[in-house]
N, C-alpha and C positions, 0 to 999 in steps of 0.2 A: 782296127781297120776302119771302122765307121768314123772314129774321131779323126784319123788321118785324112780320110776322104773329105770330111767336112772342112778341115783346115786347108786342104788343097783344092777347094771347090772352084777357085778362080783360075787355076792352071788349066792349060789346054792339053787334051789327051793327044799323045803321038799317034800318027796314022799307023805306024808299025808297032804291034804289041811287043815285039822283041826289044824295044827301047825301054820298056818298063823294068823296074829294078828287080833283080833276082841274084842270089848268091851264086858264085862260081862253084860248080859241082866238084871240080878237081881240086881247087884251092881249099875248099872247106871239108874235103874228104867225106862228102855227104852221100847217102844211099839214094838209089833211084826212086825208092818209095817216098823219099822226103820232098819230092817235087810233084807239082800238079801242072798240067798244061793250061795255058790261058784259054778261056772261053769267052765268046762274044755275047755275054749276057750281063745284065746289071752293070753296064759300063761306068756308071757314076762311081762305083767302088774302085775302079781301076785308077782313079786319081790318087788313091792312097799309095800307089807304087810309082808315081812320077818322081823321078830323081832330078833335082836341080844341080847346077854346078857346085854350089856351096853347101849342099845338103849332105849331112852325115847320117848314117843309119840310125834311126830313132823310132821305136815302135809307135810313138804318138804322132809322128810326122811322116815317116817313110816305112812302108811295109813291103815284104817280098810278094811276088806274084802268087806264090803258093799260099801265103797267108790270105791274100785277097780272094783266091779261089775257094779256100776253106770257108770264108765268110759268105761267099756266094752260095755255096752248098747249103749252109745253115739257113740262109735267107730263103732259099727255094723250098726247104722242108717246113718252114714255119707255117704256111697256110694249111698244110696237111695236119700239122699238130693242132692248129687252132680249131679245125673242124671237129676234133674229137672232144672238145670241152663240153659241148652241149650234151653229149652222151653221158658223161660223168654227172652232169647236172641232173639228168633224168634218173640216173641210178640213185643219187642222193635222195631225191624225192620219193622214189619207190621204196627205199629202205625205211624212210621216215614214216610215211603215211600208211604203208602196209601194216606196220606194227599197230598203229591206231585202229585200222580196220579190223585187224585180228583180235583186238581187245573186245570188240562187239560181237564176234562170231563164235561158233562152236569149235573149240580147240580139241575135242576128243579124237583120239587116234584109235585106241582099242580099250574097251572097258572103261576103267577109271584113269587110264593113262592119257595125259593131255600134253600138247606141245605148247611151250611158252610162246606167246606172240613175238617176243623179242628175238626168238630163234629163227624167225621166218627168213631173214637175209641169208641164212646158210643154205637155203633150198637151191639157189643157182650153183653153189659150190658142189653140192651133192650131184646135181645134174651133170656138171662138168666132169666129174670123176668117170662117168659112163660115156659122155659124149666125145671127149678128147681121144680116147683109144679108138673109138669107131671112126672118127674123122681121120686120124693118122694112118690107121691100118687098112681102111676100106675106101673112104672117100678120096683121099689124096692120090692113091694109085690109079683110081678110075679117072679122076680129073687130069692126072699127068698124061694118060693115054690120049685124052681128048685135046688138051691144050699144048702138050709138049713142054710144059713148064715143070721144072724139078719140084717145085712146091705145090703143084696142082693149079693154083691160081696165083697171080702176082700179089705182092704185099699190098698194093693200093686197092686191088680188087677185094682182097680179104677185109680191109678196113671198111670199104664201102658196103659190103654185105652186112657187117656188124651195125653200121649206122642206120641202114634201112630197117634192120630188125629191131633196133631200139625204138624206132617210130611205131612199128607194129606192136611192140610190147606196151607202149604207152596207150595206144588205141585199145588194146585188149584190157588194160587196167581200167580204162574208162568204162568199158562194157561191163566188167566185173563189178565196178562200183554202182552202176545203174541197177544191176541184179541184186546186189546187197541191200541197197536202199529200197528196192521194190519189195523185198522180203520184209524189211522193217515196216514199210507202209501197210502191207497186207495183214500184218499181225499187230497193227497199232502199237508199234514199239519204236517210233521215231524219237520219243523222249527217253528211251532206255539208255542208261549210262553203263559203262563197263562193270560197275559193281553189282548191277542187277542181272537178271537172267539173260544169257547170250541169245543172239538171234538164231533161229533154227536154220542155219546155213553153215556148212563146214568151212573152216578156215582154208582148207586145201583148194578151194576155188581160186585163191590167190596164187596158187602154184603155176597157173597157166601163164600169167605175165612174167613170173620169175623164170619159167622154163625158156621162154623166148629171149628174155634178157640174158640168161646164162649163155645161150648160143651166141648172142651179140657180143658178149664179153670175150668169148673164145676167139671170134673172128677179129674184132677191132683191136683189143689190147695186145694180143699175140702178134697180129699183123703190124701194129704200130712199133712194137719192140724190134721185130725183124727188119722193118723198114728203116728205122733210125740206125740200127747196128750195121746194116749192109750199105747204107747210103752215106753215113757220117764219115768225115775225113779220118784218116788213120790216127791222127793225134787226139781225136775226140770220141773214138769208139767206146772207151772205158766209161765215159760220162754220158753217152747217148741215151742210156736208160732213164736219165733224169727227166727227159721230155715227157715220158709216160706219167711219172709221179707229179710233174708240174701240171700236166693236163688234168689229172685227177684232183689236185689241190684247188686249182682254179674253178673246176666244176662244182666242188663242194661249197666254196665261198660264194659263187654266183647263185647257187641254189637258195641260199638264205636271202640274198638280195631280191631274187625273183619273187619269192613268197611275199616279201614286204611290198614290192611294186604291185603285184596282183591284188593284194588286200586293199591297198590305197585306191587302186583304179576301180575296184568293185564295191567300195565302201558304201556308196549311196544308192546302189541298185539292188542290194540284198538286205534282208531283214537281220541277218547275223552280223552285219557290219563288214562284209567281205567274203569272198569265196571260201577262204580258209580260216576265217576268224571264229572265235568262240570255242568252247570245249565240248560241244556236241557234234561229232562228225556226221551224225545222221541228218543234221540240218544244214550242213555245209554243201558246197558245190564242188566236191573233189573230182567228180566225173568230168566237169567242165575244165578243171585245171589239168587233169590228165590229157584231155583232148587238146588243150592248148600246147602241152608238151609234145604231143604227137605231131601237131602242125609245125612247131618249132623244129623238131627233129627232121621232118620232111623237107622243110626249107633248107636246113643245114645240109641235108643229103644232096639237094640240088646244087648248093654252093660247092660241095665237095666234088661232085661230078665235074664241074667246071674247072676246079683247081687241079684235080688229079689228071684230067685230060691234057692239061698244059705242062704237066711235070714230065721231065725226061730223066730216065734212070741213068746213073753215072756209067753203068756198063754199056749203055747204048749210045753214049755221047761220042 
């Protein structure tokens, strides 16, 4: 559709949308679900359905109105998809640096039983085991009575709740890092490495940020899956879940790039050669990095509010 629209960019759009190309329902023995009505949005894509006298149906030059409408739907959902990438970026950083923090903390659970720092990312999964039944069985019915929405709140509202919670989680992580470093400073252990005696602070202090992010996961990722599945065109519902995994993949890739950018930008203003440089996390500025992520998430949430407010559900068109 996009290729055809570009190739037909010099053609003039007809005033009547009925003049755009579409197959004959009776001749092609097509089902009613195989057709989508024309919408007066993203009109530049309509040029893909302009049929000239000498033009024969060709997917690279001429597309059906339904194909154009499918492309419009995907284009309309793309900004929502893009706004979830920052959240995955935050998740990647949380999983990475929480393990490093945990290596310097007391991992004792009971007696001589310790939790491996590498197991910390499983904490939000454990929280979700208990949170999801509560949300489905108690919260959704209550919200349904208030909003009249079958799902309690709309898909876009659910995504938005998760995005703002991710910002709160990063702010919490920054506070927890300040507390961890203050303990290290009070006990003259800033130079302590993981192989030495751990700091006298429990690793479970990190569970606060994971708890909040676990709730954010439940809202955003589940909401994103439901949003794409309910809004995607009929022919693309089976692959609509790929948007979630694409968002997560991009978030993880960008997390690596962000660390490099931050280290280069702060290289000359820190003794360690960057906020996250060096192998001693006690002398890094992880708290400032988490605060930066919280601000990025907050800005991303504001952008999302603008994007979601302009989106129109297909069922309401």
